[in-house]
C-alpha positions in Angstrom: -5.4 -1.2 13.2 -2.7 -2.3 10.6 0.0 0.3 10.2 1.9 -2.8 7.9 0.7 -1.6 4.5 2.8 1.3 3.4 0.6 3.6 0.9 2.4 6.7 -0.8 1.3 10.0 0.4 2.4 13.2 0.5 5.0 15.1 3.2 1.9 16.8 4.8 0.1 13.7 5.0 3.0 11.8 6.9 3.3 14.7 9.6 -0.7 14.5 10.2 -0.7 10.7 10.3 2.4 10.9 12.7 1.2 13.0 14.6 -2.4 11.9 15.3 -0.5 8.4 16.2 0.7 10.4 19.3 -2.7 10.7 20.1 -4.7 7.8 22.9 -8.1 6.6 23.5 -7.9 7.6 27.2 -6.6 11.6 25.9 -8.7 14.8 27.0 -6.9 17.2 24.3 -7.0 21.0 24.0 -6.9 21.2 20.2 -5.6 23.7 18.1 -6.8 24.8 14.8 -4.8 24.0 11.8 -2.7 20.8 11.6 -3.3 20.1 15.4 -7.0 20.0 14.8 -6.6 17.5 11.7 -4.6 15.5 13.7 -6.5 15.0 16.3 -9.8 14.3 14.2 -7.7 11.7 12.6 -7.2 9.9 15.5 -10.9 10.3 16.7 -12.2 8.8 13.6 -9.4 5.8 13.8 -7.3 4.3 16.3 -8.8 6.5 19.5 -12.8 7.0 18.9 -12.9 8.0 22.9 -11.1 10.9 22.6 -12.0 13.8 24.0 -11.6 17.0 22.3 -11.5 20.4 23.7 -11.6 23.4 21.8 -10.9 27.0 22.8 -14.4 28.7 22.9 -15.8 25.9 25.3 -16.5 22.9 23.3 -15.9 19.7 25.0 -15.8 16.1 23.1 -16.2 18.1 19.7 -16.8 15.3 17.1 -16.7 17.1 13.9 -17.4 15.6 10.5 -15.6 19.0 9.1 -12.3 20.3 10.0 -13.4 24.1 11.8 -11.9 26.8 10.3 -11.6 29.0 13.7 -12.3 27.9 17.2 -16.0 29.6 16.6 -16.9 27.5 13.8 -20.1 26.4 14.1 -19.4 22.6 13.6 -17.9 22.7 16.8 -20.3 23.5 18.8 -23.3 21.5 17.1 -21.4 18.4 17.8 -19.8 18.6 20.9 -21.1 16.7 24.2 -21.7 20.4 25.8 -20.4 24.1 25.9 -19.5 26.0 28.7 -17.9 29.2 29.7 -14.2 30.0 28.0 -13.6 31.3 32.0 -14.9 27.9 32.9 -12.7 25.8 29.9 -9.8 27.7 31.1 -9.7 28.0 35.1 -12.0 24.4 35.6 -10.3 22.3 32.7 -7.5 24.0 31.7 -5.6 25.0 34.9 -7.2 22.4 36.7 -4.7 19.9 35.1 -7.8 18.0 33.6 -6.4 18.2 30.1 -3.9 15.1 29.5 -2.2 16.5 26.0 -2.0 20.3 24.5 -2.0 20.3 20.3 -0.2 23.2 19.0 1.4 24.8 16.1 3.6 27.9 15.4 5.3 30.1 13.4 8.7 29.3 14.7 10.2 27.5 17.2 13.6 27.0 18.8 15.9 23.9 20.0 13.8 24.0 23.0 10.3 24.0 22.0 9.9 27.7 22.9 6.7 28.5 19.8 6.7 32.1 18.5 3.1 33.4 17.0 3.4 37.0 18.0 6.3 38.6 15.6 8.7 38.0 12.9 11.8 40.5 13.4 12.0 43.1 16.6 8.5 43.1 18.5 7.9 47.4 18.1 8.7 47.4 13.8 8.2 43.5 12.8 8.5 42.2 9.6 5.4 40.4 10.1 2.6 41.0 12.7 1.6 37.3 13.5 -2.1 36.1 14.9 -1.0 36.1 18.3 -0.4 33.7 21.3 -4.4 32.7 22.0 -5.2 30.3 24.6 -1.7 28.7 23.4 0.5 30.0 26.8 -1.6 28.9 28.7 -2.2 25.8 27.2 1.7 25.2 27.0 1.6 26.2 30.4 -1.1 23.8 32.2 -2.0 20.5 30.0 0.2 17.6 31.2 2.2 17.5 27.8 1.9 19.0 24.4 2.8 18.2 21.6 3.4 20.3 18.5 2.6 19.5 14.9 4.6 22.2 12.0 6.6 21.6 9.0 10.4 22.0 9.1 12.1 24.7 7.5 15.0 26.9 8.2 12.5 29.9 8.6 10.3 27.7 10.9 13.3 25.7 13.3 15.6 29.1 14.2 18.1 29.2 16.3 16.5 32.5 18.8 13.4 33.7 19.0 12.4 37.2 18.6 9.8 36.8 20.8 8.3 33.7 22.9 4.8 33.7 22.7 4.5 29.7 24.3 6.8 28.6 27.1 8.9 25.0 26.2 11.8 24.3 27.9 13.2 28.1 28.3 16.8 27.3 27.4 17.0 23.7 29.2 16.0 21.0 31.7 15.2 23.2 34.9 13.6 26.1 33.3 10.0 25.2 33.6 10.5 24.1 37.2 12.0 27.2 38.4 8.7 29.4 36.9 6.9 27.0 38.8 5.3 24.8 36.0 4.3 21.0 37.2 3.5 19.8 34.0 5.6 18.0 31.2 6.3 20.7 28.2 6.5 19.7 24.7 7.2 16.3 24.7 7.2 15.4 20.8 7.3 17.9 18.3 5.6 16.1 14.8 7.5 17.5 11.2 7.1 16.7 7.6 10.9 15.1 8.0 11.3 13.4 11.4 10.3 13.3 14.8 11.7 15.0 17.6 11.5 14.8 21.1 13.7 16.5 24.0 16.7 15.0 25.5 16.1 13.7 28.9 19.3 15.6 30.4 19.0 18.9 28.1 15.8 19.2 27.0 17.6 20.2 23.4 15.2 18.9 20.8 16.9 15.4 19.2 15.6 13.8 16.4 14.1 10.5 16.9 12.6 9.2 14.2 13.2 9.9 9.8 10.3 9.7 7.6 10.7 7.0 5.1 13.3 8.4 2.5 14.1 11.4 4.4 17.7 11.4 5.0 20.1 12.9 8.2 21.1 15.3 5.4 17.9 16.6 4.5 17.1 17.0 8.2 20.2 19.7 8.7 19.5 21.3 5.9 15.9 22.5 7.2 16.7 23.3 10.5 18.0 26.5 11.3 19.6 25.9 14.6 23.4 25.1 14.6 23.5 21.7 15.3 20.4 19.2 15.0 21.1 16.2 17.2 20.4 12.8 16.4 19.2 10.0 19.0 21.7 7.1 19.1 18.5 4.4 18.6 17.7 6.6 15.3 14.7 4.4 13.5 12.2 5.2 10.6 8.8 6.4 11.0 6.4 3.5 9.9 4.6 4.8 6.4 0.9 5.7 7.1 -1.2 2.8 6.0 -3.9 2.7 3.6 -6.5 3.0 5.9 -5.0 5.6 7.6 -4.5 8.0 4.5 -8.4 7.2 3.2 -9.6 8.4 6.4 -7.4 11.8 6.1 -8.1 12.3 2.6 -11.9 11.5 2.9 -11.4 14.1 6.0 -10.1 16.6 3.9 -12.5 15.9 0.9 -15.7 16.9 2.9 -13.8 19.7 4.9 -12.8 21.6 0.9 -16.2 20.5 -0.2 -18.0 22.1 3.1 -16.1 25.4 2.9 -16.7 25.8 -0.9 -20.0 25.6 -0.4 -20.1 28.0 2.6 -18.2 30.3 -0.1 
């Protein structure tokens, strides 16, 4: 694929394209609904046609022509190589260490890539009651590594989480090992402004690339924790190619049309 041809794109498209590029042809990927699903299917339709996409409902090798509305969307089962029972999915595939990448999103995240999808505010008297974790806590613990994609703002990238739904790196290096977790945890966070990765020594998230046109000050302003760190080797993200954008836009257009017809 030729990535040299930059094309105008939205911040959301930039985030999705960058997230898709993180995946490889050989990956077995546990896919979250929403932004992770868009990124994973873009990867499948471009540079990683042999990637194996697994959804929580038990579908293995799903190849949807449109993005699913939920894990129970019939499009997943109809296009999958096979569908297994949910207990088998979690016990044999996930907890058995057979999934290379878990692709998640969240409502809030802290500097150590812990995710909250449960409540905003006190647990017993929340300001907002969120959908909950579903299978995300198990995905975060058992996949060999975790990619996260979510827009960056002071409301989503917060100093302290009111509730940790999916464990990232706890309070820093060594926390996962102390809990008996042998997997890597979150290794890359793709946002609409930048890409972040955990520092090897502290596991605190560090900006490694800024998207074209995004400044350090813009990234700082969109981050809710006190001091956003930047890599000494900070780079500029390669802009989406014409092909990547066209495939993504075609996918989204098919999805919009399909869901409009269903309504």
